[in-house]
py3Dmol code that shows the C-alpha trace and the ligand (Angstrom):
import py3Dmol

protein = """\
ATOM      1  CA  MET A   1      87.582  89.666 112.348  1.00  0.00           C
ATOM      2  CA  ALA A   2      84.193  90.324 114.024  1.00  0.00           C
ATOM      3  CA  ASN A   3      83.917  92.690 116.960  1.00  0.00           C
ATOM      4  CA  SER A   4      80.836  93.587 119.017  1.00  0.00           C
ATOM      5  CA  ILE A   5      82.115  97.162 119.365  1.00  0.00           C
ATOM      6  CA  ARG A   6      81.274  98.978 116.096  1.00  0.00           C
ATOM      7  CA  ARG A   7      82.733 102.477 116.482  1.00  0.00           C
ATOM      8  CA  TYR A   8      83.851 102.693 112.858  1.00  0.00           C
ATOM      9  CA  GLU A   9      80.671 101.778 110.920  1.00  0.00           C
ATOM     10  CA  GLY A  10      80.578 104.015 107.841  1.00  0.00           C
ATOM     11  CA  ARG A  11      83.961 105.567 108.606  1.00  0.00           C
ATOM     12  CA  HIS A  12      86.950 105.629 106.278  1.00  0.00           C
ATOM     13  CA  ALA A  13      90.441 105.823 107.769  1.00  0.00           C
ATOM     14  CA  VAL A  14      93.745 106.610 106.053  1.00  0.00           C
ATOM     15  CA  ILE A  15      96.678 105.036 107.857  1.00  0.00           C
ATOM     16  CA  THR A  16     100.191 105.945 106.783  1.00  0.00           C
ATOM     17  CA  GLY A  17     102.635 103.160 107.555  1.00  0.00           C
ATOM     18  CA  GLY A  18      99.510 101.022 107.708  1.00  0.00           C
ATOM     19  CA  ALA A  19     101.144  97.935 106.221  1.00  0.00           C
ATOM     20  CA  SER A  20     103.260  97.143 109.292  1.00  0.00           C
ATOM     21  CA  GLY A  21     103.559  97.304 113.075  1.00  0.00           C
ATOM     22  CA  ILE A  22     101.424  99.849 114.930  1.00  0.00           C
ATOM     23  CA  GLY A  23      99.669 101.100 111.764  1.00  0.00           C
ATOM     24  CA  PHE A  24      98.720  97.622 110.626  1.00  0.00           C
ATOM     25  CA  ARG A  25      97.351  96.508 114.005  1.00  0.00           C
ATOM     26  CA  THR A  26      95.325  99.717 114.169  1.00  0.00           C
ATOM     27  CA  ALA A  27      93.955  99.045 110.656  1.00  0.00           C
ATOM     28  CA  GLU A  28      92.973  95.545 111.742  1.00  0.00           C
ATOM     29  CA  ARG A  29      91.076  96.930 114.705  1.00  0.00           C
ATOM     30  CA  ILE A  30      89.249  99.599 112.672  1.00  0.00           C
ATOM     31  CA  VAL A  31      88.173  96.993 110.121  1.00  0.00           C
ATOM     32  CA  SER A  32      87.011  94.701 112.936  1.00  0.00           C
ATOM     33  CA  GLU A  33      84.816  97.566 114.179  1.00  0.00           C
ATOM     34  CA  GLY A  34      83.111  98.079 110.835  1.00  0.00           C
ATOM     35  CA  GLY A  35      85.348 100.681 109.161  1.00  0.00           C
ATOM     36  CA  THR A  36      87.247 100.735 105.865  1.00  0.00           C
ATOM     37  CA  VAL A  37      90.922 101.616 105.615  1.00  0.00           C
ATOM     38  CA  SER A  38      93.378 102.968 103.071  1.00  0.00           C
ATOM     39  CA  LEU A  39      96.900 101.817 103.826  1.00  0.00           C
ATOM     40  CA  TRP A  40      99.360 104.421 102.589  1.00  0.00           C
ATOM     41  CA  ASP A  41     102.780 102.777 102.694  1.00  0.00           C
ATOM     42  CA  MET A  42     105.970 102.583 100.647  1.00  0.00           C
ATOM     43  CA  ASP A  43     106.469  98.814 101.018  1.00  0.00           C
ATOM     44  CA  ALA A  44     104.541  97.055  98.215  1.00  0.00           C
ATOM     45  CA  THR A  45     105.079  93.549  99.598  1.00  0.00           C
ATOM     46  CA  LYS A  46     103.829  94.480 103.051  1.00  0.00           C
ATOM     47  CA  ILE A  47     100.820  96.276 101.509  1.00  0.00           C
ATOM     48  CA  ASP A  48      99.871  93.093  99.619  1.00  0.00           C
ATOM     49  CA  GLU A  49     100.236  91.002 102.805  1.00  0.00           C
ATOM     50  CA  ALA A  50      98.195  93.500 104.815  1.00  0.00           C
ATOM     51  CA  LYS A  51      95.428  93.617 102.217  1.00  0.00           C
ATOM     52  CA  ALA A  52      95.298  89.832 102.119  1.00  0.00           C
ATOM     53  CA  ALA A  53      94.901  89.784 105.909  1.00  0.00           C
ATOM     54  CA  LEU A  54      92.315  92.572 106.081  1.00  0.00           C
ATOM     55  CA  GLY A  55      90.153  91.649 103.095  1.00  0.00           C
ATOM     56  CA  ALA A  56      87.799  93.780 101.041  1.00  0.00           C
ATOM     57  CA  SER A  57      87.532  96.565 103.636  1.00  0.00           C
ATOM     58  CA  SER A  58      91.123  97.546 102.920  1.00  0.00           C
ATOM     59  CA  HIS A  59      92.675  99.473 100.069  1.00  0.00           C
ATOM     60  CA  GLY A  60      96.415  99.851  99.476  1.00  0.00           C
ATOM     61  CA  VAL A  61      98.243 102.907  98.152  1.00  0.00           C
ATOM     62  CA  ARG A  62     101.948 102.709  97.529  1.00  0.00           C
ATOM     63  CA  LEU A  63     103.573 106.080  98.140  1.00  0.00           C
ATOM     64  CA  ASP A  64     106.469 107.823  99.778  1.00  0.00           C
ATOM     65  CA  VAL A  65     104.992 110.290 102.284  1.00  0.00           C
ATOM     66  CA  SER A  66     108.069 112.506 101.917  1.00  0.00           C
ATOM     67  CA  ASP A  67     106.917 113.474  98.391  1.00  0.00           C
ATOM     68  CA  PRO A  68     104.121 116.089  98.618  1.00  0.00           C
ATOM     69  CA  ASP A  69     102.913 115.371  95.071  1.00  0.00           C
ATOM     70  CA  GLN A  70     102.392 111.696  95.906  1.00  0.00           C
ATOM     71  CA  VAL A  71     100.514 112.611  99.096  1.00  0.00           C
ATOM     72  CA  ASP A  72      98.302 115.066  97.166  1.00  0.00           C
ATOM     73  CA  LYS A  73      97.558 112.406  94.526  1.00  0.00           C
ATOM     74  CA  ALA A  74      96.841 109.714  97.150  1.00  0.00           C
ATOM     75  CA  THR A  75      94.438 112.105  98.910  1.00  0.00           C
ATOM     76  CA  GLN A  76      92.542 112.782  95.675  1.00  0.00           C
ATOM     77  CA  GLU A  77      92.446 109.069  94.774  1.00  0.00           C
ATOM     78  CA  THR A  78      91.187 108.095  98.230  1.00  0.00           C
ATOM     79  CA  VAL A  79      88.436 110.719  98.134  1.00  0.00           C
ATOM     80  CA  SER A  80      87.350 109.667  94.639  1.00  0.00           C
ATOM     81  CA  THR A  81      87.167 106.013  95.765  1.00  0.00           C
ATOM     82  CA  PHE A  82      85.636 106.418  99.250  1.00  0.00           C
ATOM     83  CA  GLY A  83      84.043 109.883  99.021  1.00  0.00           C
ATOM     84  CA  LYS A  84      85.649 111.155 102.235  1.00  0.00           C
ATOM     85  CA  ILE A  85      88.343 110.681 104.831  1.00  0.00           C
ATOM     86  CA  ASP A  86      87.027 110.575 108.435  1.00  0.00           C
ATOM     87  CA  VAL A  87      90.240 109.509 110.149  1.00  0.00           C
ATOM     88  CA  LEU A  88      93.935 110.094 109.474  1.00  0.00           C
ATOM     89  CA  ILE A  89      96.512 108.126 111.440  1.00  0.00           C
ATOM     90  CA  CYS A  90     100.092 109.092 110.638  1.00  0.00           C
ATOM     91  CA  SER A  91     102.246 106.154 111.629  1.00  0.00           C
ATOM     92  CA  ALA A  92     104.828 106.067 108.806  1.00  0.00           C
ATOM     93  CA  GLY A  93     108.259 106.639 110.260  1.00  0.00           C
ATOM     94  CA  ILE A  94     111.914 105.585 110.424  1.00  0.00           C
ATOM     95  CA  THR A  95     114.454 105.699 113.220  1.00  0.00           C
ATOM     96  CA  GLY A  96     117.522 106.888 111.331  1.00  0.00           C
ATOM     97  CA  PRO A  97     120.938 105.652 112.464  1.00  0.00           C
ATOM     98  CA  ASN A  98     122.195 105.562 116.045  1.00  0.00           C
ATOM     99  CA  ALA A  99     125.071 108.046 116.163  1.00  0.00           C
ATOM    100  CA  LYS A 100     126.260 110.979 118.205  1.00  0.00           C
ATOM    101  CA  VAL A 101     125.365 114.455 116.966  1.00  0.00           C
ATOM    102  CA  ALA A 102     128.964 115.192 115.976  1.00  0.00           C
ATOM    103  CA  ASP A 103     129.036 112.050 113.803  1.00  0.00           C
ATOM    104  CA  TYR A 104     125.474 112.201 112.487  1.00  0.00           C
ATOM    105  CA  PRO A 105     125.389 111.771 108.677  1.00  0.00           C
ATOM    106  CA  ILE A 106     123.762 114.932 107.324  1.00  0.00           C
ATOM    107  CA  ASP A 107     121.897 113.210 104.479  1.00  0.00           C
ATOM    108  CA  GLN A 108     120.347 110.761 106.985  1.00  0.00           C
ATOM    109  CA  TRP A 109     119.382 113.580 109.352  1.00  0.00           C
ATOM    110  CA  LYS A 110     117.467 115.140 106.436  1.00  0.00           C
ATOM    111  CA  ARG A 111     115.843 111.827 105.471  1.00  0.00           C
ATOM    112  CA  VAL A 112     114.549 111.298 109.016  1.00  0.00           C
ATOM    113  CA  PHE A 113     112.977 114.775 108.955  1.00  0.00           C
ATOM    114  CA  ASP A 114     111.654 114.294 105.401  1.00  0.00           C
ATOM    115  CA  ILE A 115     109.668 111.225 106.493  1.00  0.00           C
ATOM    116  CA  ASN A 116     108.877 111.698 110.189  1.00  0.00           C
ATOM    117  CA  LEU A 117     108.075 115.417 110.078  1.00  0.00           C
ATOM    118  CA  HIS A 118     107.645 116.723 106.543  1.00  0.00           C
ATOM    119  CA  GLY A 119     105.797 113.604 105.351  1.00  0.00           C
ATOM    120  CA  LEU A 120     103.457 113.792 108.314  1.00  0.00           C
ATOM    121  CA  PHE A 121     102.930 117.517 107.646  1.00  0.00           C
ATOM    122  CA  TYR A 122     102.035 116.815 103.986  1.00  0.00           C
ATOM    123  CA  CYS A 123      99.462 114.210 105.068  1.00  0.00           C
ATOM    124  CA  ASN A 124      97.898 116.543 107.638  1.00  0.00           C
ATOM    125  CA  ARG A 125      97.999 119.429 105.127  1.00  0.00           C
ATOM    126  CA  PHE A 126      96.274 117.632 102.248  1.00  0.00           C
ATOM    127  CA  VAL A 127      93.718 115.688 104.301  1.00  0.00           C
ATOM    128  CA  VAL A 128      92.503 118.550 106.548  1.00  0.00           C
ATOM    129  CA  PRO A 129      90.513 120.338 103.764  1.00  0.00           C
ATOM    130  CA  VAL A 130      88.767 117.038 102.960  1.00  0.00           C
ATOM    131  CA  MET A 131      87.719 116.720 106.607  1.00  0.00           C
ATOM    132  CA  GLN A 132      86.686 120.376 106.778  1.00  0.00           C
ATOM    133  CA  LYS A 133      84.263 119.814 103.883  1.00  0.00           C
ATOM    134  CA  ASN A 134      82.550 117.099 105.957  1.00  0.00           C
ATOM    135  CA  GLY A 135      82.744 118.977 109.262  1.00  0.00           C
ATOM    136  CA  TYR A 136      84.242 115.899 110.925  1.00  0.00           C
ATOM    137  CA  GLY A 137      87.691 114.451 111.422  1.00  0.00           C
ATOM    138  CA  ARG A 138      90.045 112.660 113.767  1.00  0.00           C
ATOM    139  CA  ILE A 139      93.800 112.934 113.270  1.00  0.00           C
ATOM    140  CA  VAL A 140      96.277 110.908 115.331  1.00  0.00           C
ATOM    141  CA  ASN A 141      99.943 111.684 114.814  1.00  0.00           C
ATOM    142  CA  VAL A 142     102.343 109.018 116.077  1.00  0.00           C
ATOM    143  CA  ALA A 143     105.208 110.793 117.847  1.00  0.00           C
ATOM    144  CA  SER A 144     107.452 109.125 120.463  1.00  0.00           C
ATOM    145  CA  ILE A 145     108.639 109.367 124.049  1.00  0.00           C
ATOM    146  CA  ALA A 146     111.921 110.341 122.337  1.00  0.00           C
ATOM    147  CA  GLY A 147     110.245 113.603 121.321  1.00  0.00           C
ATOM    148  CA  LYS A 148     109.549 114.456 124.977  1.00  0.00           C
ATOM    149  CA  GLU A 149     112.767 113.266 126.563  1.00  0.00           C
ATOM    150  CA  GLY A 150     115.415 113.066 123.809  1.00  0.00           C
ATOM    151  CA  ASN A 151     117.156 109.703 123.495  1.00  0.00           C
ATOM    152  CA  PRO A 152     120.956 109.836 123.306  1.00  0.00           C
ATOM    153  CA  ASN A 153     122.395 108.724 119.939  1.00  0.00           C
ATOM    154  CA  ALA A 154     119.005 109.307 118.304  1.00  0.00           C
ATOM    155  CA  SER A 155     118.973 113.090 117.866  1.00  0.00           C
ATOM    156  CA  ALA A 156     117.307 113.247 114.446  1.00  0.00           C
ATOM    157  CA  TYR A 157     114.538 110.895 115.542  1.00  0.00           C
ATOM    158  CA  SER A 158     114.039 112.684 118.883  1.00  0.00           C
ATOM    159  CA  ALA A 159     114.002 116.134 117.263  1.00  0.00           C
ATOM    160  CA  SER A 160     111.639 115.071 114.460  1.00  0.00           C
ATOM    161  CA  LYS A 161     109.180 113.592 116.993  1.00  0.00           C
ATOM    162  CA  ALA A 162     109.368 116.720 119.178  1.00  0.00           C
ATOM    163  CA  ALA A 163     108.421 118.684 116.053  1.00  0.00           C
ATOM    164  CA  VAL A 164     105.456 116.349 115.427  1.00  0.00           C
ATOM    165  CA  ILE A 165     104.228 117.200 118.956  1.00  0.00           C
ATOM    166  CA  GLY A 166     104.526 120.944 118.179  1.00  0.00           C
ATOM    167  CA  LEU A 167     102.709 120.591 114.850  1.00  0.00           C
ATOM    168  CA  THR A 168      99.921 118.605 116.535  1.00  0.00           C
ATOM    169  CA  LYS A 169      99.405 121.251 119.245  1.00  0.00           C
ATOM    170  CA  SER A 170      99.348 124.008 116.663  1.00  0.00           C
ATOM    171  CA  LEU A 171      96.964 122.292 114.226  1.00  0.00           C
ATOM    172  CA  GLY A 172      94.659 121.149 117.049  1.00  0.00           C
ATOM    173  CA  LYS A 173      94.070 124.779 118.006  1.00  0.00           C
ATOM    174  CA  GLU A 174      93.639 125.879 114.361  1.00  0.00           C
ATOM    175  CA  LEU A 175      90.837 123.374 113.808  1.00  0.00           C
ATOM    176  CA  VAL A 176      88.833 123.935 116.978  1.00  0.00           C
ATOM    177  CA  GLY A 177      85.309 124.605 115.777  1.00  0.00           C
ATOM    178  CA  ASP A 178      85.666 122.527 112.576  1.00  0.00           C
ATOM    179  CA  GLY A 179      84.649 119.217 114.192  1.00  0.00           C
ATOM    180  CA  ILE A 180      88.203 117.924 113.755  1.00  0.00           C
ATOM    181  CA  THR A 181      90.476 116.837 116.601  1.00  0.00           C
ATOM    182  CA  VAL A 182      94.240 116.472 116.241  1.00  0.00           C
ATOM    183  CA  ASN A 183      96.185 114.533 118.859  1.00  0.00           C
ATOM    184  CA  ALA A 184      99.559 112.858 119.212  1.00  0.00           C
ATOM    185  CA  ILE A 185     100.688 109.746 121.035  1.00  0.00           C
ATOM    186  CA  THR A 186     104.130 109.249 122.549  1.00  0.00           C
ATOM    187  CA  PRO A 187     104.927 105.524 122.822  1.00  0.00           C
ATOM    188  CA  ALA A 188     107.985 104.078 124.475  1.00  0.00           C
ATOM    189  CA  THR A 189     109.466 101.075 122.695  1.00  0.00           C
ATOM    190  CA  VAL A 190     107.045  98.685 120.999  1.00  0.00           C
ATOM    191  CA  ASP A 191     108.169  95.391 119.502  1.00  0.00           C
ATOM    192  CA  THR A 192     107.704  95.946 115.743  1.00  0.00           C
ATOM    193  CA  PRO A 193     109.920  95.605 112.641  1.00  0.00           C
ATOM    194  CA  ILE A 194     111.196  99.181 113.177  1.00  0.00           C
ATOM    195  CA  LEU A 195     113.522  97.824 115.902  1.00  0.00           C
ATOM    196  CA  GLN A 196     115.547  96.121 113.139  1.00  0.00           C
ATOM    197  CA  GLN A 197     116.827  99.617 112.270  1.00  0.00           C
ATOM    198  CA  LEU A 198     118.466 100.046 115.701  1.00  0.00           C
ATOM    199  CA  LYS A 199     121.636  98.819 117.413  1.00  0.00           C
ATOM    200  CA  PRO A 200     120.964  96.077 120.078  1.00  0.00           C
ATOM    201  CA  GLU A 201     122.596  98.186 122.815  1.00  0.00           C
ATOM    202  CA  PHE A 202     120.248 101.050 122.003  1.00  0.00           C
ATOM    203  CA  ILE A 203     117.214  98.741 122.317  1.00  0.00           C
ATOM    204  CA  ASP A 204     118.588  97.528 125.709  1.00  0.00           C
ATOM    205  CA  TYR A 205     118.922 101.163 126.820  1.00  0.00           C
ATOM    206  CA  MET A 206     115.318 101.922 125.873  1.00  0.00           C
ATOM    207  CA  LEU A 207     114.028  98.840 127.732  1.00  0.00           C
ATOM    208  CA  SER A 208     115.995  99.851 130.827  1.00  0.00           C
ATOM    209  CA  LYS A 209     114.138 103.193 130.865  1.00  0.00           C
ATOM    210  CA  ILE A 210     110.644 101.576 131.052  1.00  0.00           C
ATOM    211  CA  PRO A 211     109.491 101.028 134.678  1.00  0.00           C
ATOM    212  CA  MET A 212     107.174  98.158 133.621  1.00  0.00           C
ATOM    213  CA  GLN A 213     110.326  96.418 132.298  1.00  0.00           C
ATOM    214  CA  ARG A 214     108.759  95.303 129.056  1.00  0.00           C
ATOM    215  CA  PHE A 215     108.057  96.645 125.588  1.00  0.00           C
ATOM    216  CA  GLY A 216     104.625  97.912 124.609  1.00  0.00           C
ATOM    217  CA  LYS A 217     102.398  95.632 122.542  1.00  0.00           C
ATOM    218  CA  VAL A 218     100.904  96.679 119.207  1.00  0.00           C
ATOM    219  CA  GLU A 219      97.472  95.726 120.625  1.00  0.00           C
ATOM    220  CA  GLU A 220      97.945  98.301 123.400  1.00  0.00           C
ATOM    221  CA  LEU A 221      98.848 100.955 120.833  1.00  0.00           C
ATOM    222  CA  ALA A 222      95.895 100.049 118.596  1.00  0.00           C
ATOM    223  CA  SER A 223      93.557 100.236 121.581  1.00  0.00           C
ATOM    224  CA  LEU A 224      94.622 103.786 122.464  1.00  0.00           C
ATOM    225  CA  ILE A 225      94.701 104.997 118.862  1.00  0.00           C
ATOM    226  CA  THR A 226      91.278 103.609 118.006  1.00  0.00           C
ATOM    227  CA  TRP A 227      89.787 105.376 121.011  1.00  0.00           C
ATOM    228  CA  ILE A 228      91.416 108.744 120.132  1.00  0.00           C
ATOM    229  CA  ALA A 229      90.383 108.308 116.476  1.00  0.00           C
ATOM    230  CA  SER A 230      86.772 107.503 117.327  1.00  0.00           C
ATOM    231  CA  GLU A 231      83.794 109.791 117.864  1.00  0.00           C
ATOM    232  CA  GLU A 232      83.974 108.933 121.577  1.00  0.00           C
ATOM    233  CA  CYS A 233      87.106 111.023 122.049  1.00  0.00           C
ATOM    234  CA  SER A 234      85.416 114.389 121.499  1.00  0.00           C
ATOM    235  CA  PHE A 235      86.728 116.792 124.148  1.00  0.00           C
ATOM    236  CA  THR A 236      90.470 116.477 123.579  1.00  0.00           C
ATOM    237  CA  THR A 237      92.503 118.174 120.871  1.00  0.00           C
ATOM    238  CA  GLY A 238      96.113 119.327 120.518  1.00  0.00           C
ATOM    239  CA  ALA A 239      96.961 116.826 123.242  1.00  0.00           C
ATOM    240  CA  VAL A 240      99.732 114.303 123.744  1.00  0.00           C
ATOM    241  CA  PHE A 241      98.803 110.855 125.067  1.00  0.00           C
ATOM    242  CA  ASP A 242     101.444 108.920 126.975  1.00  0.00           C
ATOM    243  CA  ILE A 243     101.802 105.162 126.384  1.00  0.00           C
ATOM    244  CA  SER A 244     105.197 104.372 127.858  1.00  0.00           C
ATOM    245  CA  GLY A 245     104.879 101.773 130.637  1.00  0.00           C
ATOM    246  CA  GLY A 246     105.428 104.469 133.232  1.00  0.00           C
ATOM    247  CA  ARG A 247     108.466 106.124 131.639  1.00  0.00           C
ATOM    248  CA  ALA A 248     106.756 109.505 131.274  1.00  0.00           C
ATOM    249  CA  THR A 249     104.994 110.767 134.362  1.00  0.00           C
ATOM    250  CA  TYR A 250     104.082 114.143 132.808  1.00  0.00           C
TER     251      TYR A 250
END
"""
ligand_1 = """\
44
LIG
P 107.168 99.646 111.317
O 108.530 99.717 110.716
O 106.609 98.319 111.673
O 106.110 100.431 110.426
C 106.432 101.643 109.786
C 105.796 101.624 108.399
O 106.055 102.916 107.807
C 106.379 100.562 107.463
O 105.349 99.803 106.864
C 107.117 101.378 106.414
O 107.092 100.788 105.118
C 106.339 102.686 106.411
N 107.126 103.814 105.911
C 108.394 104.159 106.261
N 108.797 105.206 105.535
C 107.763 105.539 104.716
C 107.574 106.534 103.720
N 108.538 107.401 103.417
N 106.374 106.588 103.071
C 105.399 105.677 103.349
N 105.529 104.714 104.276
C 106.697 104.644 104.935
O 107.283 100.543 112.644
P 106.242 100.871 113.837
O 106.918 100.505 115.080
O 104.897 100.384 113.539
O 106.266 102.468 113.760
C 105.136 103.240 113.478
C 105.355 104.620 114.064
O 105.473 104.529 115.489
C 106.619 105.335 113.579
O 106.322 106.681 113.311
C 107.547 105.219 114.772
O 108.490 106.274 114.823
C 106.569 105.302 115.918
N 107.077 104.740 117.166
C 107.464 103.436 117.215
C 107.957 102.942 118.392
C 108.433 101.524 118.487
O 109.187 101.220 119.420
N 108.038 100.645 117.609
C 108.040 103.762 119.529
C 107.614 105.075 119.431
C 107.133 105.556 118.260
"""
view = py3Dmol.view(width=600, height=400)
view.addModel(protein, "pdb")
view.setStyle({"model": 0}, {"cartoon": {"style": "trace"}})
view.addModel(ligand_1, "xyz")
view.setStyle({"model": 1}, {"stick": {}})
view.zoomTo()
view.show()
């Protein structure tokens, strides 16, 4: 897809969860602006579909971000293929089940944290030294409005996303002076395949909380992310960007 805006010429972006939803639409936009992308995702079928749609500017890596060895290996492979990583967008995530805290299955609580928080930490941890070598980097961690407000019956998800916000604020400050910015976004509900993991009444609840009375669109997410992940966004780090149709006013 051609685009007259070319903010990503010569840039290589790693996008976790890049084969679907918000990550995929962001990959599409980066490629349309002249960049190349590595899609780090655990779904082989979706990776193949995404690569077919994005063409030669995309590269697929099948991995589970909750395994630090796989993240380390993917980082090394990406650097040996593309020479650098300019941009890291951490979009891989799961919702976990809808259940009250007293009923929450402990193994699923841990799985939500393993992917949403620990997996994101591993990606930040292994990619930061690559960016430091180049003196340039943009990291965007996809959190959620749930991490600011806490959604009922989604405690693991809400807590893991609150932790992503804390990690982002901490790392942003650590890297000031290295040419690397680290920011988070906190979307309200966006219509993507992740909604299939939720109960219909929970989705209705989340819609009822959005003053604009509609879900976000992946295009709107990609637009915000590709600005934060570009050179243009140079005076903001450790920050949290709202994209919630008016739900968050802080
Ligand atoms: P999605 O399900 O369309 O995409 C998520 C992708 O992550 C999938 O391709 C999946 O295969 C991949 N993934 C899941 N676990 C993985 C793992 N362990 N290792 C590697 N890849 C893995 O969902 P989406 O809506 O695009 O969600 C992207 C991010 O946005 C998630 O972190 C989600 O929590 C966050 N978010 C989504 C919404 C929403 O309403 N859609 C709202 C707020 C935040």
